[in-house]
N, C-alpha and C positions, 0 to 999 in steps of 0.2 A: 663574667657570671657571678663570681664571688662578691663583687662590689654591689651589684643590684640587691642581692640578698642581705648583705651587711647594711646597706643604706635603708632598705625597707624595715629590717629588724630594729635599727637605731631609731627610725621615725616612729614605728609602733611603740617602742619602749618609751620614748619621750612623750608621746601622746597619752599613753596609759599612766604615766607618772603625773602628768599635768591634770588629767580629768578628775582623779579622786580629790585633789586639793580644792577644785572648784565645786564639786558635788558635796563635799563635806564642810563647806563654809558654814560657820556657826552664825545664827542670827545675832544682831547687836541689840540686845534687850537687857535692861536692868530693872528689877521690880521692887516695889515697896508696898506692902499691904496696909490698908487703912480701913478700920472697921466703921461701918455705918451703923445707924441705930436699929435695934431689933424691936419689932412691934408684935404684941400678943393681944388677941381679943377672944372673948368667949361669948357664945350665943346659946341660951337655954330657953326652952319653952315646950308647950304642949302641941302635939300634932293635931291640926284641925282638918286638913285636906291632904290626900296623897293621890297623885295621878301617875300611874306607872307608864302610861302611854307618852305623856309629855315630859315625864320625869321631873315634875314640879311638886314641891311639898310646902304647904303653908303651915306656919307654926305661930301660936300666940305666945308672946313674950310676957314675963311677969308683970310688966306695967300695963298690959292690956292691948298693946299695939301688935300688929301682925308683920311677919316677915315671910317672903316667898323665896324658897331656896330652889335653885336649879341643881338637880342631883346628877353628877357626871355618870356616863355609861360604865365607868370602872367600878362603881358601887353596885354590888349585887345584893340580892335578898331584899330589894325595895318592896317587893310584893308582900313581905311579911310585916311591914310597918302598918300599924292600925291607928285610927283616930283615938286620941286619948293617951297614946304613948308619949313619953318624955324624950326630948332630944337635947343632947349636949354636944356642942362643937367647940373646939379650941383651935384657933389658927395662929401660927407663929411664922412671921416673915423676918428673915435676916438678909442683910446685904453686906458684902465685903468688896471694897474697891481695891484693885491692885494697880497702882500707877506704874506705867511702863515708859521708860525713857530710852532713847537710843535711835539709831538709824531706822530700825524696823518697827517702831512703836506706832500705834494709831490705826492698825488695821480695823476694818469694819466687818461685823458679822454677828451671828446669833446662833447659839446651840441650846436646845431644850431637851430635857429628859426627865423621867419620873417613874413612879411605880406605886403600887397599892399593896398594903399588907393587911390582910383580914385578921380580925381577932379570932383566936382559935375557939372552936366549938360554938355551941349556942345556936339558936335559930333566929336571932335578930341581927340587923346590920350593925357592925362595929368594926373599927379598924383605923388605919392611918394612910393618908395619901401624901406623897412627897413629890414635889415638882421643883426642878432646878433649871434656871435660865442663866446662861453665861452670855453677857453682852460684851462685844468688843467695839470700842469707839474712842472718842476724844472728849476731853473736858471743853465745854463751850462757855461755861459761866461759873463764877465762884461768888457766893454771897456770904461775906464774913459775918455780918450781923445776924443772919438767919442760920448760919452754920450749915449751909447746903452747897452741893456741887451739882452742876447741870452737865449731863453726859449725852452726847449725840451718838447714836448707834447707826446701823445700816438703814433701819426703817422707822426709828422713833427717837425722841429726845425725852429723857427722864431726869427728875431731880431727886437727889439722895441727901438725907440729913446725916451729917458726920458726928459720931459719938464724941470724939475729942476735937473740939474746935481749934485747938492750938496747932493741929496738923494742917489746917487750911493754908497757913503761910508757906508751907512747903510745896503747894500745888500751883500750877499756872495753866492758863487757858492754852490749849493745844497739846497738853500732855496726853499721851495714849493711856487708856485704861481698859482693864478687864473687870467687869462687875459680875459677881456671882450672887444671884438672888435665890434663896432657898425658901420655899413655902411649904409648911407642914400643917395639914389639917387632921386632927384626931377627933373622931366622933363616935357616939354610941346612942342607941335607942334603948330605953328601959320601959318596962311595963309598969303602969301606975297602979 
């Protein structure tokens, strides 16, 4: 009787010691961040048409051309925008590539998250929208002369311009990457 319990206890102890080692295995990843180019653009103009049902707004730019903007549902107070109001939007997009090497590099996937911060007070639309996309993929192409890297993710392939072209020599096709793309749009409506 004692040997059955001793054998069972020894077997349980050896299994419980072996399991945590397997469960706690660390991924084999080494990372190196590489900054891509940041892009900023500004759009200014006069409101010509506002449709709160379709959430479309047409603005006339200073050069006389027109731009139609699709206003996302996160933007509230659209009903307070009037023809003749002035619009100013600034969009900043940045991308950071994190090269991953090792046995576990190159997983495919995509995560997106974001939020809206309304400007305090006032009765006109103003605030900031932030969206972040994190793409997990692999480098499928490197163009030394253009200073770009092509990355294939789970459902798309995108090209990114690298700020420091000397870093391109450290990359190779097949490297795993995580690309974090941050898009920030700040806008306000002013009465003319």
